[in-house]
C-alpha positions, 0 to 999 in steps of 0.5 A, a space after each residue: 564500473 557503476 556503483 548502485 547504492 541501496 537506501 534501505 534493505 534490498 535482496 542483494 543476491 537478486 539485485 546483483 544478479 540483475 545488475 550484472 558484473 559491470 555494476 556494483 551494489 553497495 547495501 550499506 553505503 557510506 558518504 563516500 559511496 553516495 558521493 560517487 554512486 550513479 544509481 540508487 534503489 530506494 525502499 518505501 519508507 526512505 525519504 529522498 529530499 534535496 539534501 539527499 540528492 545533494 549527497 549523490 551528485 553523480 546520480 543518474 537514476 533512482 528506482 523506488 520499490 513500488 509506485 508511491 513517490 511521496 517521499 521522493 522530491 520529484 521536483 529536484 529529480 526533474 531539475 537534475 534530469 534524474 528519472 525516478 523508476 517505479 515498479 507498477 504491477 510487481 505487488 498487485 496480487 500481493 496487496 489485493 490478497 492482503 486486503 482480502 485477508 483483512 476483510 476475511 479476518 474481520 468478517 469472520 471475527 478471527 481474533 475474538 474467536 481465537 481468544 475464546 478457544 485459547 481461554 476455554 470459553 467455547 460456550 460463548 461462541 454464539 456471542 460472536 456472529 460471523 459475516 460473509 463476503 458472499 452476498 456483501 457489497 465491497 466498495 473499492 476506492 481506486 480502480 487501478 491494478 490493485 483495485 481491479 485485482 481485488 474486485 476479481 477476488 471479491 466476485 470469485 467469493 460471491 461478493 458484489 463490487 462497487 468502485 469509485 475513482 475520481 480519475 481512472 475509468 470504472 466500468 458502468 456496471 460497478 461505478 459509483 458516481 461519488 465517494 458518498 454513493 460508494 460508502 452508502 451502499 458498501 458493507 466493506 470499503 477498501 482503499 487503494 487510491 494514490 495519496 494526493 492533495 485531494 485524497 488526503 483524509 478522504 475518510 474523515 468524520 464527515 465521510 464516515 457518517 455516510 458508511 453503513 453502521 457496522 461496516 468494515 474499513 480496510 486501508 492498504 493504500 496510503 496512511 493519510 487517506 484516513 483521519 485515524 482519530 475519526 476512524 477510531 471515534 467511528 469504531 468506538 461508536 459502532 459506526 464501523 464494525 472493524 478496521 484493517 490497516 497496513 499503512 500509517 501516517 508515519 512509519 514505523 507507526 506511532 502508538 494510537 488508541 485505535 491499535 488496542 481495539 479488538 476489532 482492528 487488524 494491523 500489519 506493518 506495511 508488508 501486504 505488498 511484500 510477499 516472497 514472490 512480490 518482493 522478489 519481483 519488486 527488487 528485480 523490476 527496480 534493478 532492471 530499471 536502474 540498469 536500463 538507464 545506466 546502459 542507455 535504455 528507457 526503463 519500463 516505468 518512471 514517475 510522472 
């Protein structure tokens, strides 16, 4: 019986139902469990470095819940012939809806208006103007599954979509030829690009200067896509009118002055973990582990 360890919390009942009776899931593994395990299911905030791989000498497959692999040492995995399974598509709709929810929250000034009603300041309601997705231009950075789904949602609400992706193909009708072009024309910018060297601090003091004054910035991609200090400065200066963050440089997130601003909405990297999406992610990861342990090719692995 092959032992599969969970590195981080997983839905044990769901994972066990996929793994079957010939594979045993250990949800709180000891060093002895790691020493004999053949599979591992790894949550997004868990780092798997060379020492981690050394602690699992019998490992045959590692499944990452999601698609980001920046916390996994892929070089070591390749050295040892260990496929790193990823789960693309399992949380596409959830993340896109999460980004849209942040846009609506900030566009409709929900935090300030909630405080106004709670504090009995009804007569001040005209001091908090509301915006619309309808008629706005929403710039999407990263035209993968999530970016495309978000684009469809925005268009359904009457918004105009523009997209920039330095790698993936973007339809001519909505393509921005450069990041600067996208930032210049967008009322709202939503980040869904992968984290690589060229996208680290993609949004910085210089690029923020190209954004429309009072525009909204959403990041449900990866924390280091933005320079959080520069974003805070832009918000305080009025260059940005609102910021929504689901991801951070370090997670759990370190306290930052940006978090105290009224025109900011924050979530703890959960936009891809709706009940439906989380269940699909765990199931896909478990299927990938079982496929490899049973001698089949998994649906998707990290390059």
